C-alpha positions as CSV (number, residue, x, y, z in Angstrom):
1,M,0.2,-0.3,0.2
2,G,1.6,3.5,-0.7
3,E,1.1,6.3,1.1
4,T,-1.5,9.1,0.7
5,R,-0.8,13.1,0.3
6,S,-2.5,13.0,4.8
7,D,-0.8,9.6,5.7
8,S,2.9,10.5,4.1
9,K,5.4,11.6,6.2
10,L,7.8,14.8,6.0
11,E,11.2,15.0,5.1
12,R,11.8,17.7,7.7
13,P,9.1,18.0,9.7
14,P,8.0,20.8,11.1
15,L,7.5,19.9,15.0
16,T,11.5,20.3,16.6
17,L,10.2,19.2,19.8
18,V,6.2,17.8,21.0
19,L,5.3,17.2,24.5
20,A,2.5,16.3,26.4
21,E,1.9,16.9,30.2
22,F,-1.2,15.3,32.4
23,R,-1.7,16.5,35.8
24,F,-3.1,14.3,38.8
25,A,-3.2,15.1,42.8
26,R,-0.6,14.8,44.5
27,V,1.2,11.8,44.6
28,A,4.4,10.3,47.6
29,L,7.3,10.0,45.0
30,E,9.3,7.8,47.4
31,G,9.5,4.6,49.1
32,N,8.5,1.7,47.1
33,G,6.9,3.8,44.3
34,L,9.7,5.7,43.4
35,A,12.1,2.4,43.6
36,A,9.6,0.6,41.3
37,L,9.2,3.5,39.0
38,K,13.1,4.0,38.6
39,A,13.1,-0.2,38.1
40,R,10.1,0.5,35.6
41,L,11.3,3.4,33.2
42,Q,14.9,2.2,33.5
43,P,15.5,0.1,30.5
44,T,14.0,2.7,28.4
45,F,15.1,6.0,29.9
46,P,18.6,5.0,31.3
47,D,19.9,8.6,32.4
48,L,18.4,9.7,35.2
49,Q,18.2,13.5,36.9
50,E,17.0,13.7,40.5
51,G,16.0,17.7,41.8
52,A,14.2,19.4,43.8
53,A,11.7,22.6,43.0
54,Q,10.1,24.9,44.9
55,Q,6.4,25.2,44.4
56,V,4.4,28.0,45.5
57,R,0.8,26.7,46.5
58,F,-2.1,29.4,47.3
59,G,-4.7,27.9,50.2
60,E,-7.1,29.0,53.0
61,R,-4.0,28.9,55.1
62,G,-2.1,31.8,52.6
63,V,0.4,31.2,50.1
64,T,3.3,28.8,51.2
65,V,6.1,26.6,49.5
66,E,7.2,23.5,49.3
67,L,10.4,21.8,48.0
68,T,9.3,18.7,46.0
69,P,11.1,16.2,43.8
70,V,11.6,16.1,40.8
71,L,12.1,12.9,38.3
72,S,13.4,14.0,35.2
73,W,14.7,10.3,32.6
74,S,15.8,10.4,28.9
75,T,17.8,8.3,26.3
76,P,21.1,8.9,25.5
77,D,20.8,10.6,22.8
78,R,18.2,12.9,24.2
79,G,15.6,12.4,22.2
80,R,12.9,11.3,24.7
81,F,12.2,12.7,27.9
82,V,10.2,12.0,30.7
83,H,10.1,14.5,33.3
84,V,7.3,13.8,36.7
85,E,7.0,15.5,39.8
86,A,4.4,14.9,42.8
87,E,1.6,16.3,40.5
88,R,2.3,16.1,36.8
89,L,3.6,13.6,34.0
90,I,6.0,15.5,30.8
91,V,6.3,13.0,28.2
92,A,8.2,14.7,25.2
93,T,10.1,14.0,21.9
94,T,12.6,15.4,19.2
95,R,12.1,13.0,17.2
96,Y,8.4,12.7,16.6
97,P,7.0,10.0,14.4
98,R,3.5,10.9,14.1
99,F,0.6,11.6,16.7
100,A,-0.6,7.9,16.4
101,G,2.7,7.0,17.7
102,F,3.2,9.5,20.4
103,A,0.4,8.9,21.6
104,Q,0.7,5.4,22.5
105,H,4.4,6.1,23.8
106,C,2.6,8.8,26.4
107,L,0.1,6.2,26.9
108,Q,2.4,3.5,28.1
109,V,4.5,6.0,30.5
110,V,1.2,7.4,31.8
111,E,0.9,2.8,32.5
112,A,4.0,2.7,33.9
113,V,3.5,6.0,36.4
114,L,0.3,4.7,37.6
115,D,1.5,1.2,37.9
116,A,4.4,1.5,39.9
117,L,2.1,4.7,42.4
118,R,-0.7,1.3,43.0
119,R,1.8,-0.5,43.6
120,A,3.4,1.5,46.5
121,Q,0.5,2.7,47.6
122,P,-2.0,-0.8,48.3
123,G,-5.0,0.8,50.8
124,E,-4.8,4.2,49.2
125,R,-5.4,6.0,45.9
126,G,-6.1,3.6,43.1
127,G,-5.5,0.8,45.3
128,P,-7.3,-2.5,46.8
129,G,-10.3,-1.2,49.0
130,G,-9.2,2.9,49.1
131,P,-10.7,5.2,46.2
132,G,-11.1,3.9,43.0
133,G,-10.9,0.1,44.6
134,P,-13.7,-2.5,45.5
135,G,-16.6,-0.6,46.7
136,R,-16.6,2.6,43.4
137,P,-18.4,2.9,40.4
138,A,-16.7,0.7,37.3
139,H,-16.4,4.0,35.9
140,R,-15.1,5.3,38.7
141,R,-11.3,3.1,38.4
142,A,-9.0,3.7,37.1
143,R,-8.4,0.7,33.9
144,R,-5.9,-1.4,34.1
145,S,-4.7,-4.0,31.2
146,A,-4.1,-7.7,32.5
147,A,-0.6,-7.3,31.3
148,P,2.4,-5.7,31.9
149,C,3.3,-2.1,30.0
150,R,6.5,-3.0,27.9
151,L,8.3,0.2,26.9
152,S,8.8,0.4,23.4
153,D,11.5,1.6,22.0
154,S,10.2,3.4,19.3
155,P,8.8,7.5,19.9
């Protein structure tokens, strides 16, 4: 099957960096969850940098500034990276194939993060017996595949 104008890849694509940001409720990036996440992402993203960022929060108690962990994984050629903070996940690439390939890669990374957090927090958010676990309506539970997610090497 030949490529049509709509699905042919440009020789020099106009996109030089593509990223997706996913926001979620605050999670603790420590202990078993952090170890599980590092183990899950390391085969695909071997370069890990750990740091901290100041997070300014406005709330009932006024303005607070908190130091939060920041984790950034990248491929050796720096063509793809994953950035995780307590309330967000960023997946980016400079090797953008097409939207479908990038979207699939993003979903694999999101699933890896969710799986690591579920393993670390049984009985809490998303774990057995907690919110999203047994007793919650099926449409409110996080979707989870039966087979473990493998992060593909394609972008």
